[in-house]
DSSP file (Angstrom, degrees, kcal/mol; ACC not computed):
  #  RESIDUE AA STRUCTURE BP1 BP2  ACC     N-H-->O    O-->H-N    N-H-->O    O-->H-N    TCO  KAPPA ALPHA  PHI   PSI    X-CA   Y-CA   Z-CA
    1    1 A M              0   0    0      0, 0.0     2,-0.3     0, 0.0     0, 0.0   0.000 360.0 360.0 360.0 124.9  -22.3  -12.4   24.9
    2    2 A T        -     0   0    0      1,-0.0     2,-0.8     2,-0.0     0, 0.0  -0.720 360.0-126.4 -96.1 143.9  -18.5  -12.4   25.5
    3    3 A D        -     0   0    0     -2,-0.3     2,-0.5    19,-0.0    -1,-0.0  -0.818  24.3-155.6 -91.3 113.5  -16.1  -10.4   23.5
    4    4 A I        +     0   0    0     -2,-0.8     2,-0.3     2,-0.0    -2,-0.0  -0.761  18.0 171.4 -92.0 124.5  -13.5  -12.6   22.1
    5    5 A R        -     0   0    0     -2,-0.5     2,-0.3    17,-0.2    17,-0.3  -0.967  12.9-159.4-129.8 149.5  -10.1  -11.0   21.2
    6    6 A I  E     -A   21   0A   0     15,-3.4    15,-3.4    -2,-0.3     2,-0.4  -0.892  19.7-121.1-127.0 155.5   -6.8  -12.6   20.1
    7    7 A S  E     -A   20   0A   0     -2,-0.3     2,-0.5    13,-0.2    13,-0.2  -0.764  25.7-168.1 -93.0 134.1   -3.2  -11.4   20.2
    8    8 A V  E     -A   19   0A   0     11,-3.0    11,-2.6    -2,-0.4     2,-0.6  -0.970   9.3-149.9-130.6 121.8   -1.5  -11.3   16.8
    9    9 A D  E     +A   18   0A   0     -2,-0.5    64,-3.8     9,-0.2    65,-0.4  -0.804  30.5 156.0 -93.8 123.9    2.3  -10.7   16.7
   10   10 A L  E     -A   17   0A   0      7,-3.3     7,-2.7    -2,-0.6     2,-0.5  -0.815  44.4-123.3-133.0 171.5    3.5   -8.9   13.6
   11   11 A T  E     -Ab  16  75A   0     63,-2.1    65,-3.6    -2,-0.3     2,-0.6  -0.983  30.5-170.8-115.4 116.6    6.4   -6.8   12.3
   12   12 A V  E >  S-Ab  15  76A   0      3,-2.7     3,-1.6    -2,-0.5    65,-0.2  -0.936  70.5 -23.2-115.2 114.3    5.0   -3.5   11.0
   13   13 A N  T 3  S-     0   0    0     63,-2.8    -1,-0.2    -2,-0.6    64,-0.1   0.868 129.5 -47.8  50.0  44.0    7.4   -1.3    9.1
   14   14 A G  T 3  S+     0   0    0     62,-0.4     2,-0.4     1,-0.2    -1,-0.3   0.381 117.6 102.1  87.3  -1.8   10.3   -3.0   10.9
   15   15 A S  E <  S-A   12   0A   0     -3,-1.6    -3,-2.7     2,-0.0    -1,-0.2  -0.934  74.0-113.0-116.0 135.2    9.1   -2.9   14.4
   16   16 A A  E     -A   11   0A   0     -2,-0.4     2,-0.3    -5,-0.3    -5,-0.2  -0.352  39.9-179.2 -59.3 140.5    7.6   -5.7   16.4
   17   17 A A  E     -A   10   0A   0     -7,-2.7    -7,-3.3    -2,-0.1     2,-0.5  -0.992  23.4-156.8-148.4 137.4    3.9   -5.2   17.3
   18   18 A T  E     -A    9   0A   0     -2,-0.3     2,-0.4    -9,-0.2    -9,-0.2  -0.981  18.5-166.4-115.4 123.2    1.3   -7.2   19.1
   19   19 A L  E     -A    8   0A   0    -11,-2.6   -11,-3.0    -2,-0.5     2,-0.6  -0.894  13.5-145.6-112.7 137.0   -2.2   -6.3   18.1
   20   20 A T  E     +A    7   0A   0     -2,-0.4     2,-0.3   -13,-0.2   -13,-0.2  -0.933  37.4 164.2-103.5 113.1   -5.3   -7.3   20.1
   21   21 A V  E     -A    6   0A   0    -15,-3.4   -15,-3.4    -2,-0.6    -2,-0.0  -0.894  44.2-107.5-137.0 153.6   -8.1   -8.0   17.7
   22   22 A E    >   -     0   0    0     -2,-0.3     3,-2.0   -17,-0.3    47,-0.2  -0.544  45.2-110.5 -69.6 148.7  -11.4   -9.6   17.2
   23   23 A P  T 3  S+     0   0    0      0, 0.0    46,-0.3     0, 0.0    -1,-0.1   0.816 118.0  45.1 -56.6 -30.2  -11.2  -12.8   15.1
   24   24 A N  T 3  S+     0   0    0     44,-0.1     2,-0.2    43,-0.1    -2,-0.0   0.374  83.8 126.1 -94.4   7.3  -12.9  -11.0   12.2
   25   25 A A    <   -     0   0    0     -3,-2.0    43,-2.8     1,-0.1    44,-0.4  -0.388  58.7-123.1 -71.4 137.7  -11.1   -7.8   12.3
   26   26 A S  B  >  -E   67   0B   0     41,-0.3     4,-2.3    -2,-0.2    41,-0.3  -0.390  13.9-122.9 -77.1 152.5   -9.5   -6.7    9.1
   27   27 A L  H  > S+     0   0    0     39,-3.7     4,-3.1    36,-0.6     5,-0.3   0.951 112.3  57.5 -59.4 -43.7   -5.8   -6.0    8.8
   28   28 A A  H  > S+     0   0    0     35,-2.4     4,-1.9    38,-0.3     5,-0.2   0.907 108.8  43.4 -46.6 -52.7   -6.7   -2.5    7.6
   29   29 A D  H  > S+     0   0    0     34,-0.3     4,-3.1     2,-0.2     5,-0.3   0.912 114.3  50.8 -65.6 -40.7   -8.6   -1.7   10.7
   30   30 A A  H  X>S+     0   0    0     -4,-2.3     4,-3.1     1,-0.2     5,-0.9   0.960 112.8  46.3 -63.4 -52.9   -6.0   -3.3   13.0
   31   31 A L  H  X5S+     0   0    0     -4,-3.1     6,-2.0    -5,-0.2     4,-0.8   0.865 116.8  42.8 -57.8 -40.0   -3.2   -1.3   11.4
   32   32 A R  H  <5S+     0   0    0     -4,-1.9     4,-0.4    -5,-0.3    -2,-0.2   0.928 122.1  37.8 -68.9 -55.4   -5.0    1.9   11.5
   33   33 A E  H  <5S+     0   0    0     -4,-3.1    -2,-0.2    -5,-0.2    -3,-0.2   0.828 133.3  17.4 -77.4 -31.6   -6.5    1.5   15.0
   34   34 A Q  H  <5S+     0   0    0     -4,-3.1    -3,-0.2    -5,-0.3    -2,-0.1   0.627 127.1  43.4-122.5 -12.1   -3.6   -0.1   16.9
   35   35 A A  S  <<S-     0   0    0     -5,-0.9    -3,-0.2    -4,-0.8    -4,-0.1   0.546  94.6-129.7-102.8 -13.3   -0.4    0.3   14.8
   36   36 A G        +     0   0    0     -4,-0.4     2,-1.5    -5,-0.4    -4,-0.2   0.752  53.2 150.5  66.5  24.0   -1.0    3.9   13.9
   37   37 A T    >   +     0   0    0     -6,-2.0     3,-1.7     1,-0.2    -1,-0.2  -0.650  15.8 174.0 -84.9  82.7   -0.4    3.4   10.3
   38   38 A T  T 3   +     0   0    0     -2,-1.5    -1,-0.2     1,-0.3    -6,-0.1   0.623  65.7  78.1 -71.8 -11.4   -2.7    6.2    9.0
   39   39 A S  T 3   +     0   0    0     -3,-0.1     2,-1.3     1,-0.1    -1,-0.3   0.718  69.8  91.4 -64.4 -25.0   -1.5    5.5    5.4
   40   40 A V  S <  S-     0   0    0     -3,-1.7     2,-0.3   -12,-0.1    12,-0.2  -0.620  70.7-163.4 -81.1  98.8   -3.7    2.5    5.2
   41   41 A H        -     0   0    0     10,-1.5     2,-0.7    -2,-1.3    -2,-0.1  -0.591  15.9-141.6 -85.3 143.2   -6.8    4.1    3.8
   42   42 A L        +     0   0    0     -2,-0.3    -2,-0.0     1,-0.1    -1,-0.0  -0.845  40.4 143.9-105.1 100.6  -10.3    2.6    3.8
   43   43 A G  S    S-     0   0    0     -2,-0.7    -1,-0.1    61,-0.0    62,-0.0   0.866  76.9  -1.4 -95.4 -85.3  -12.1    3.4    0.6
   44   44 A C  S    S-     0   0    0      1,-0.0    -2,-0.1     0, 0.0     0, 0.0   0.749  70.2-149.4 -74.9 -33.9  -14.3    0.7   -0.7
   45   45 A E  S    S+     0   0    0      1,-0.1    -3,-0.0     0, 0.0    -1,-0.0   0.615  80.9  87.0  63.1  14.1  -13.7   -2.0    1.9
   46   46 A H  S    S-     0   0    0     19,-0.0    -1,-0.1     0, 0.0    16,-0.0   0.180 107.5-102.6-124.8  15.7  -14.4   -4.6   -0.9
   47   47 A G  S    S+     0   0    0      1,-0.1    15,-0.1     6,-0.0    18,-0.0   0.703  94.9 104.9  74.1  17.7  -10.8   -4.9   -2.4
   48   48 A V        +     0   0    0      1,-0.1    -1,-0.1    88,-0.0    14,-0.0   0.739  70.0  46.9 -99.4 -28.6  -11.6   -2.7   -5.4
   49   49 A C  S    S-     0   0    0     86,-0.1    87,-2.8    87,-0.0    -1,-0.1   0.703  82.7-139.8 -96.6 -22.0  -10.0    0.6   -4.9
   50   50 A G    >   +     0   0    0     85,-0.2     3,-1.5     1,-0.1    62,-0.1   0.443  64.3 124.6  77.3  -2.4   -6.4   -0.2   -3.7
   51   51 A A  T 3  S+     0   0    0      1,-0.3   -10,-1.5    57,-0.1    57,-0.2   0.793  74.8  48.7 -64.1 -28.6   -6.4    2.5   -1.1
   52   52 A C  T 3  S+     0   0    0    -12,-0.2    11,-1.3    56,-0.1    -1,-0.3   0.252  78.7 146.0 -96.2  13.3   -5.5    0.0    1.6
   53   53 A N  E <   +C   62   0A   0     -3,-1.5    26,-0.3     9,-0.2     2,-0.3  -0.282  17.4 164.8 -61.7 133.5   -2.7   -1.8   -0.3
   54   54 A V  E     -C   61   0A   0      7,-2.2     7,-3.2    24,-0.1     2,-0.5  -0.829  40.2-109.8-134.4 170.5    0.1   -3.0    2.0
   55   55 A I  E     -CD  60  77A   0     22,-2.3    22,-2.6    -2,-0.3     2,-0.6  -0.965  31.2-172.3-110.7 122.0    3.0   -5.5    1.5
   56   56 A V  E >  S-CD  59  76A   0      3,-2.9     3,-1.3    -2,-0.5    20,-0.2  -0.945  74.3 -23.3-119.4 112.8    2.5   -8.7    3.5
   57   57 A D  T 3  S-     0   0    0     18,-3.1    -1,-0.2    -2,-0.6    19,-0.1   0.894 129.7 -46.4  55.7  39.0    5.5  -11.0    3.4
   58   58 A G  T 3  S+     0   0    0     17,-0.3     2,-0.4     1,-0.2    -1,-0.2   0.375 120.4 102.0  89.0  -4.0    6.8   -9.4    0.2
   59   59 A E  E <  S-C   56   0A   0     -3,-1.3    -3,-2.9     0, 0.0     2,-0.2  -0.938  75.4-115.0-120.5 131.0    3.4   -9.5   -1.6
   60   60 A V  E     +C   55   0A   0     -2,-0.4     2,-0.3    -5,-0.2    -5,-0.2  -0.477  42.6 179.1 -65.1 129.3    1.0   -6.7   -2.2
   61   61 A A  E     -C   54   0A   0     -7,-3.2    -7,-2.2    -2,-0.2     2,-0.9  -0.968  37.5-117.1-134.3 149.7   -2.3   -7.3   -0.4
   62   62 A R  E >>  -C   53   0A   0     -2,-0.3     3,-2.1    -9,-0.2     4,-0.8  -0.784  25.5-157.0 -81.3 102.5   -5.5   -5.5    0.0
   63   63 A A  T 34 S+     0   0    0    -11,-1.3   -35,-2.4    -2,-0.9   -36,-0.6   0.721  88.4  61.8 -57.1 -25.3   -5.6   -4.9    3.9
   64   64 A C  T 34 S+     0   0    0      1,-0.2    -1,-0.3   -37,-0.2   -38,-0.1   0.711 108.2  42.3 -74.0 -17.1   -9.4   -4.6    3.9
   65   65 A L  T <4 S+     0   0    0     -3,-2.1     2,-0.5   -39,-0.1    -2,-0.2   0.568  99.0  82.8-104.4 -11.8   -9.8   -8.1    2.7
   66   66 A V  S  < S-     0   0    0     -4,-0.8   -39,-3.7    -3,-0.1     2,-0.4  -0.817  77.4-127.0-102.5 134.3   -7.2   -9.8    4.8
   67   67 A L  B >>  -E   26   0B   0     -2,-0.5     3,-1.6   -41,-0.3     4,-0.6  -0.612  11.1-137.4 -79.2 130.5   -7.9  -10.8    8.4
   68   68 A A  G >4 S+     0   0    0    -43,-2.8     3,-1.8    -2,-0.4    -1,-0.1   0.869 105.4  57.6 -55.4 -38.0   -5.5   -9.5   10.9
   69   69 A A  G >4 S+     0   0    0    -44,-0.4     3,-1.1   -46,-0.3    -1,-0.3   0.815  99.2  60.4 -64.0 -26.6   -5.4  -12.9   12.7
   70   70 A A  G <4 S+     0   0    0     -3,-1.6    -1,-0.3     1,-0.3    -2,-0.2   0.653  98.4  61.6 -74.9 -14.6   -4.3  -14.5    9.3
   71   71 A C  G X<  +     0   0    0     -3,-1.8     3,-2.2    -4,-0.6    -1,-0.3   0.192  68.7 146.0-100.9  17.8   -1.2  -12.3    9.4
   72   72 A A  T <  S+     0   0    0     -3,-1.1   -62,-0.2     1,-0.3     3,-0.1  -0.318  77.2   6.1 -60.5 137.1    0.3  -13.7   12.6
   73   73 A N  T 3  S+     0   0    0    -64,-3.8    -1,-0.3     1,-0.2   -63,-0.2   0.611 102.1 137.3  61.3  18.2    4.1  -13.6   12.4
   74   74 A S    <   -     0   0    0     -3,-2.2   -63,-2.1   -65,-0.4     2,-0.5  -0.424  57.6-124.7 -86.1 162.1    3.9  -11.8    9.1
   75   75 A T  E     -b   11   0A   0    -65,-0.2   -18,-3.1    -2,-0.1     2,-0.4  -0.952  30.5-165.2-105.3 124.4    6.1   -8.8    8.0
   76   76 A I  E     -bD  12  56A   0    -65,-3.6   -63,-2.8    -2,-0.5     2,-0.5  -0.924   9.1-170.4-113.4 135.8    3.9   -5.8    7.0
   77   77 A T  E     + D   0  55A   0    -22,-2.6   -22,-2.3    -2,-0.4     2,-0.2  -0.986   7.7 179.2-123.9 122.5    5.1   -2.9    5.1
   78   78 A T    >   -     0   0    0     -2,-0.5     3,-1.4   -24,-0.2     4,-0.5  -0.529  50.7 -86.8-104.2 179.8    2.8    0.2    4.7
   79   79 A A  G >  S+     0   0    0    -26,-0.3     3,-1.1     1,-0.3   -25,-0.1   0.857 129.1  60.3 -58.8 -33.2    3.6    3.5    2.9
   80   80 A E  G 3  S+     0   0    0      1,-0.2    -1,-0.3     3,-0.0    -3,-0.0   0.824 101.9  53.0 -62.8 -25.3    5.1    4.8    6.0
   81   81 A G  G <  S+     0   0    0     -3,-1.4     2,-1.5     1,-0.1    -1,-0.2   0.458  79.7 102.8 -89.0  -3.0    7.6    1.9    5.9
   82   82 A L    <   +     0   0    0     -3,-1.1    -1,-0.1    -4,-0.5    -3,-0.0  -0.677  37.6 138.6 -84.9  95.6    8.8    2.6    2.4
   83   83 A T        +     0   0    0     -2,-1.5    -1,-0.2     4,-0.1    -4,-0.0   0.242  29.1 110.3-126.0  12.0   12.0    4.3    3.2
   84   84 A D  S  > S-     0   0    0     -3,-0.1     4,-1.7     1,-0.1     3,-0.5  -0.364  83.2 -97.7 -81.2 163.2   14.4    2.9    0.6
   85   85 A P  H  > S+     0   0    0      0, 0.0     4,-2.2     0, 0.0     5,-0.1   0.817 122.9  55.2 -50.0 -37.4   15.9    4.8   -2.2
   86   86 A L  H  > S+     0   0    0      2,-0.2     4,-2.6     1,-0.2     5,-0.2   0.927 106.5  52.8 -60.8 -45.9   13.4    3.6   -4.8
   87   87 A S  H  > S+     0   0    0     -3,-0.5     4,-2.7     1,-0.2    -1,-0.2   0.892 109.5  49.1 -59.0 -41.0   10.5    4.9   -2.5
   88   88 A Q  H  X S+     0   0    0     -4,-1.7     4,-2.8     1,-0.2    -1,-0.2   0.923 110.9  50.8 -68.3 -40.4   12.2    8.4   -2.4
   89   89 A R  H  X S+     0   0    0     -4,-2.2     4,-2.4     1,-0.2    -2,-0.2   0.923 110.8  46.9 -65.7 -42.7   12.5    8.4   -6.1
   90   90 A L  H  X S+     0   0    0     -4,-2.6     4,-2.6     2,-0.2    -1,-0.2   0.920 113.4  49.2 -64.7 -43.6    9.0    7.5   -6.6
   91   91 A R  H  X S+     0   0    0     -4,-2.7     4,-2.0     1,-0.2    -2,-0.2   0.948 111.7  47.4 -51.9 -50.9    7.9   10.2   -4.2
   92   92 A D  H  X S+     0   0    0     -4,-2.8     4,-2.5     2,-0.2    -2,-0.2   0.861 112.7  49.7 -62.0 -38.7   10.0   12.8   -5.7
   93   93 A A  H  X S+     0   0    0     -4,-2.4     4,-2.7     2,-0.2     6,-0.2   0.905 109.1  53.6 -68.5 -41.2    8.7   11.8   -9.4
   94   94 A M  H  <>S+     0   0    0     -4,-2.6     5,-2.6    -5,-0.2     6,-0.5   0.886 111.1  46.5 -64.0 -34.4    5.0   11.9   -8.1
   95   95 A H  H ><5S+     0   0    0     -4,-2.0     3,-1.2    -5,-0.2    -2,-0.2   0.940 113.8  46.9 -70.3 -46.5    5.7   15.4   -6.8
   96   96 A R  H 3<5S+     0   0    0     -4,-2.5    -2,-0.2     1,-0.2    -1,-0.2   0.864 117.3  41.1 -65.8 -32.6    7.4   16.5  -10.0
   97   97 A H  T 3<5S-     0   0    0     -4,-2.7    -1,-0.2    -5,-0.2    -2,-0.2   0.224 111.0-115.9-100.0  16.9    4.7   15.1  -12.4
   98   98 A H  T < 5 +     0   0    0     -3,-1.2    46,-0.3     1,-0.2    47,-0.2   0.898  60.8 153.8  53.9  42.9    1.8   16.2  -10.2
   99   99 A G      < +     0   0    0     -5,-2.6     2,-0.4    45,-0.3    -1,-0.2   0.398  53.7  73.5 -82.3   2.1    0.8   12.6   -9.5
  100  100 A L        +     0   0    0     -6,-0.5     2,-0.0    -5,-0.1    44,-0.0  -0.921  45.2 144.2-123.4 138.3   -0.8   13.8   -6.1
  101  101 A Q  S    S-     0   0    0     -2,-0.4    -1,-0.1     0, 0.0    -2,-0.1   0.161  84.0  -0.3-131.8 -95.0   -4.0   15.7   -5.7
  102  102 A C  S    S-     0   0    0      1,-0.1    -2,-0.1    -2,-0.0     0, 0.0   0.768  88.6-137.2 -80.7 -23.3   -6.2   15.0   -2.7
  103  103 A G        +     0   0    0      3,-0.0    -1,-0.1     1,-0.0    -3,-0.0   0.480  67.6 118.8  87.8   0.1   -3.8   12.2   -1.6
  104  104 A F  S    S+     0   0    0      1,-0.2     4,-0.3     2,-0.1   -63,-0.2   0.917  84.1  35.4 -68.4 -42.2   -6.3    9.5   -0.6
  105  105 A C  S  > S+     0   0    0      1,-0.2     4,-2.6     2,-0.1     3,-0.4   0.681  95.5  93.3 -83.1 -14.5   -5.1    7.0   -3.1
  106  106 A T  H  > S+     0   0    0      1,-0.2     4,-2.9     2,-0.2     5,-0.3   0.864  82.0  49.5 -51.4 -50.5   -1.3    7.9   -2.8
  107  107 A P  H  > S+     0   0    0      0, 0.0     4,-2.2     0, 0.0    -1,-0.2   0.909 114.2  44.8 -62.5 -40.2   -0.2    5.5   -0.3
  108  108 A G  H  > S+     0   0    0     -3,-0.4     4,-2.5    -4,-0.3    -2,-0.2   0.894 114.7  50.8 -68.4 -35.2   -1.9    2.5   -2.1
  109  109 A M  H  X S+     0   0    0     -4,-2.6     4,-3.4     2,-0.2     5,-0.2   0.939 108.5  51.7 -66.5 -44.5   -0.4    3.8   -5.4
  110  110 A L  H  X S+     0   0    0     -4,-2.9     4,-2.6    -5,-0.2     5,-0.3   0.886 110.8  48.8 -56.8 -41.6    3.1    4.1   -3.9
  111  111 A I  H  X S+     0   0    0     -4,-2.2     4,-1.9    -5,-0.3    -1,-0.2   0.953 115.4  42.6 -61.2 -49.0    2.8    0.5   -2.7
  112  112 A T  H  X S+     0   0    0     -4,-2.5     4,-2.5     2,-0.2    -2,-0.2   0.950 115.5  49.5 -59.6 -49.5    1.7   -0.7   -6.1
  113  113 A A  H  X S+     0   0    0     -4,-3.4     4,-2.2     1,-0.2     5,-0.3   0.862 110.4  50.5 -62.9 -39.7    4.2    1.4   -7.9
  114  114 A H  H  X S+     0   0    0     -4,-2.6     4,-2.9    -5,-0.2     5,-0.3   0.917 111.1  49.3 -56.6 -48.2    7.1    0.2   -5.7
  115  115 A D  H  X S+     0   0    0     -4,-1.9     4,-1.6    -5,-0.3     6,-0.3   0.935 112.8  44.8 -58.7 -49.8    6.2   -3.3   -6.2
  116  116 A M  H  X>S+     0   0    0     -4,-2.5     5,-2.5     1,-0.2     6,-1.0   0.882 117.5  44.2 -71.4 -36.7    5.9   -3.1  -10.0
  117  117 A V  H ><5S+     0   0    0     -4,-2.2     3,-0.8     3,-0.2    -2,-0.2   0.911 113.8  48.2 -74.1 -40.9    9.2   -1.2  -10.4
  118  118 A S  H 3<5S+     0   0    0     -4,-2.9    -1,-0.2    -5,-0.3    -2,-0.2   0.841 115.2  47.4 -72.6 -20.4   11.3   -3.2   -7.9
  119  119 A R  H 3<5S-     0   0    0     -4,-1.6    -1,-0.3    -5,-0.3    -2,-0.2   0.608 111.4-122.9 -88.2 -11.9   10.0   -6.4   -9.6
  120  120 A G  T <<5S+     0   0    0     -3,-0.8    -3,-0.2    -4,-0.5    -4,-0.1   0.740  72.3 131.1  75.3  22.6   10.8   -5.0  -13.1
  121  121 A Q      < +     0   0    0     -5,-2.5     2,-0.6    -6,-0.3    -4,-0.2   0.802  49.9  70.1 -76.4 -32.4    7.2   -5.5  -14.0
  122  122 A A        +     0   0    0     -6,-1.0    -1,-0.1     1,-0.2    -2,-0.1  -0.787  46.1 149.5 -99.6 125.6    6.5   -2.1  -15.5
  123  123 A A        +     0   0    0     -2,-0.6    -1,-0.2     1,-0.3    -2,-0.0   0.690  63.0  14.1-119.4 -39.6    8.2   -1.3  -18.7
  124  124 A C  S  > S-     0   0    0      1,-0.1     4,-3.1     0, 0.0    -1,-0.3  -0.856  80.8 -96.5-135.6 169.5    6.0    1.1  -20.7
  125  125 A P  H  > S+     0   0    0      0, 0.0     4,-2.6     0, 0.0     5,-0.2   0.912 123.5  52.4 -52.2 -47.2    2.9    3.4  -20.1
  126  126 A A  H  > S+     0   0    0      1,-0.2     4,-2.2     2,-0.2     5,-0.1   0.891 111.7  45.4 -61.2 -47.4    0.5    0.9  -21.3
  127  127 A S  H  > S+     0   0    0      2,-0.2     4,-2.1     1,-0.2    -1,-0.2   0.914 113.2  51.0 -66.7 -46.1    2.0   -1.8  -18.9
  128  128 A I  H  X S+     0   0    0     -4,-3.1     4,-1.3     1,-0.2    -2,-0.2   0.909 110.5  48.6 -61.2 -40.8    2.0    0.7  -16.0
  129  129 A R  H  < S+     0   0    0     -4,-2.6     3,-0.2     1,-0.2    -2,-0.2   0.916 109.8  52.1 -67.0 -39.3   -1.6    1.5  -16.6
  130  130 A E  H >< S+     0   0    0     -4,-2.2     3,-1.3     1,-0.2    -1,-0.2   0.906 111.4  46.7 -60.5 -42.6   -2.6   -2.1  -16.8
  131  131 A Q  H 3< S+     0   0    0     -4,-2.1     3,-0.4     1,-0.3    -1,-0.2   0.680 108.2  56.0 -77.5 -16.9   -0.9   -2.9  -13.4
  132  132 A L  T >< S+     0   0    0     -4,-1.3     3,-2.6    -3,-0.2    -1,-0.3   0.399  74.5 105.5 -89.8   6.1   -2.5    0.1  -11.8
  133  133 A C  T <  S+     0   0    0     -3,-1.3    -1,-0.2     1,-0.3    -2,-0.1   0.766  76.8  56.4 -61.0 -22.4   -6.0   -1.1  -12.8
  134  134 A G  T 3  S+     0   0    0     -3,-0.4     2,-0.5    -4,-0.2    -1,-0.3   0.416  95.0  77.5 -84.4   1.1   -6.5   -2.1   -9.2
  135  135 A N    <   -     0   0    0     -3,-2.6     2,-0.4   -85,-0.1   -85,-0.2  -0.956  68.8-153.9-116.0 122.1   -5.9    1.4   -7.9
  136  136 A I        +     0   0    0    -87,-2.8     2,-0.4    -2,-0.5   -27,-0.1  -0.858  14.2 177.3-103.9 133.2   -8.6    4.0   -8.2
  137  137 A C        -     0   0    0     -2,-0.4     4,-0.3     1,-0.1    -2,-0.0  -0.997   8.9-176.5-129.7 127.1   -7.7    7.7   -8.4
  138  138 A R  S    S+     0   0    0     -2,-0.4    -1,-0.1     2,-0.1    -2,-0.0   0.290  78.2  46.1-104.8  13.6  -10.6   10.1   -8.8
  139  139 A C  S    S+     0   0    0      0, 0.0    -1,-0.1     0, 0.0   -39,-0.1   0.748 107.0  42.2-120.1 -43.0   -8.5   13.3   -9.1
  140  140 A T  S >  S-     0   0    0    -41,-0.1     3,-0.6     1,-0.0     4,-0.4   0.727  81.8-131.0 -92.1 -22.7   -5.5   12.9  -11.4
  141  141 A G  T 3   -     0   0    0     -4,-0.3    -3,-0.1     1,-0.2    -1,-0.0   0.604  55.7 -93.6  74.8   8.2   -6.7   11.0  -14.5
  142  142 A Y  T 3> S+     0   0    0      1,-0.1     4,-2.9   -43,-0.1     5,-0.3   0.225 101.8 116.6  68.2 -10.6   -3.6    8.9  -13.8
  143  143 A Q  H <> S+     0   0    0     -3,-0.6     4,-2.3     1,-0.2     5,-0.2   0.927  81.3  39.1 -50.6 -53.4   -1.5   11.0  -16.3
  144  144 A G  H  > S+     0   0    0     -4,-0.4     4,-2.4   -46,-0.3   -45,-0.3   0.894 115.5  53.4 -62.7 -43.3    0.9   12.3  -13.5
  145  145 A I  H  > S+     0   0    0      2,-0.2     4,-2.1     1,-0.2    -1,-0.2   0.878 111.4  43.0 -65.0 -46.9    0.9    9.0  -11.8
  146  146 A V  H  X S+     0   0    0     -4,-2.9     4,-2.8     2,-0.2    -1,-0.2   0.923 114.5  52.7 -71.6 -40.2    1.9    6.9  -14.9
  147  147 A A  H  X S+     0   0    0     -4,-2.3     4,-2.8    -5,-0.3    -2,-0.2   0.896 109.0  49.6 -58.1 -42.4    4.5    9.7  -15.8
  148  148 A A  H  X S+     0   0    0     -4,-2.4     4,-2.1     2,-0.2    -1,-0.2   0.917 111.8  46.3 -64.6 -46.3    6.1    9.5  -12.4
  149  149 A I  H  X S+     0   0    0     -4,-2.1     4,-2.7     2,-0.2    -2,-0.2   0.937 113.7  50.0 -64.6 -44.8    6.4    5.7  -12.4
  150  150 A Q  H  X S+     0   0    0     -4,-2.8     4,-2.4     1,-0.2    -2,-0.2   0.941 110.8  50.3 -58.2 -46.9    7.8    5.9  -16.0
  151  151 A T  H  X S+     0   0    0     -4,-2.8     4,-2.3     2,-0.2    -1,-0.2   0.888 108.8  50.7 -59.5 -43.2   10.3    8.5  -14.9
  152  152 A T  H  X S+     0   0    0     -4,-2.1     4,-1.4     2,-0.2    -1,-0.2   0.928 110.9  49.6 -56.4 -47.8   11.4    6.4  -11.9
  153  153 A I  H  X S+     0   0    0     -4,-2.7     4,-0.9     1,-0.2     3,-0.5   0.943 112.4  46.9 -58.1 -48.2   11.9    3.4  -14.2
  154  154 A E  H  < S+     0   0    0     -4,-2.4     3,-0.5     1,-0.3    -2,-0.2   0.866 112.4  49.5 -65.6 -38.3   14.0    5.5  -16.7
  155  155 A E  H  < S+     0   0    0     -4,-2.3    -1,-0.3     1,-0.2    -2,-0.2   0.682 106.5  58.7 -69.5 -21.1   16.1    7.0  -13.9
  156  156 A S  H  <        0   0    0     -4,-1.4    -1,-0.2    -3,-0.5    -2,-0.2   0.697 360.0 360.0 -81.0 -22.7   16.7    3.6  -12.4
  157  157 A T     <        0   0    0     -4,-0.9    -1,-0.2    -3,-0.5    -2,-0.2   0.476 360.0 360.0 -94.0 360.0   18.3    2.2  -15.6
């Protein structure tokens, strides 16, 4: 039996990367193992928990469900790559509102929060909660996370 591997060219957090993966390798595994993006957490590996959220060509994606090979020539942003002012405001608000505890869900939450705030999709706590429904946090009860996102929205207007 031969081990088939393919090369996949990507841009990860602004840097060109060539990953050598098996055809069925998930983007999450490839990013963690070869691109050193440890913020891509593997929780459920079924697309339910949101811990592996990344941005692929401008859209939030569950990296555990996406094949790395399908992302050839794509631009990938992980939590490490969120370096813009909005990201810093979100991080600061998460800290102020105690939206972080164990930290396992935090990178995926930041990806989702950044997306919803930058697109203007989050307007009120109920809307924020609805849009976070794909991100599971077992520690915070979501109060601090929702408050942090709401504060970021209010400070941005």
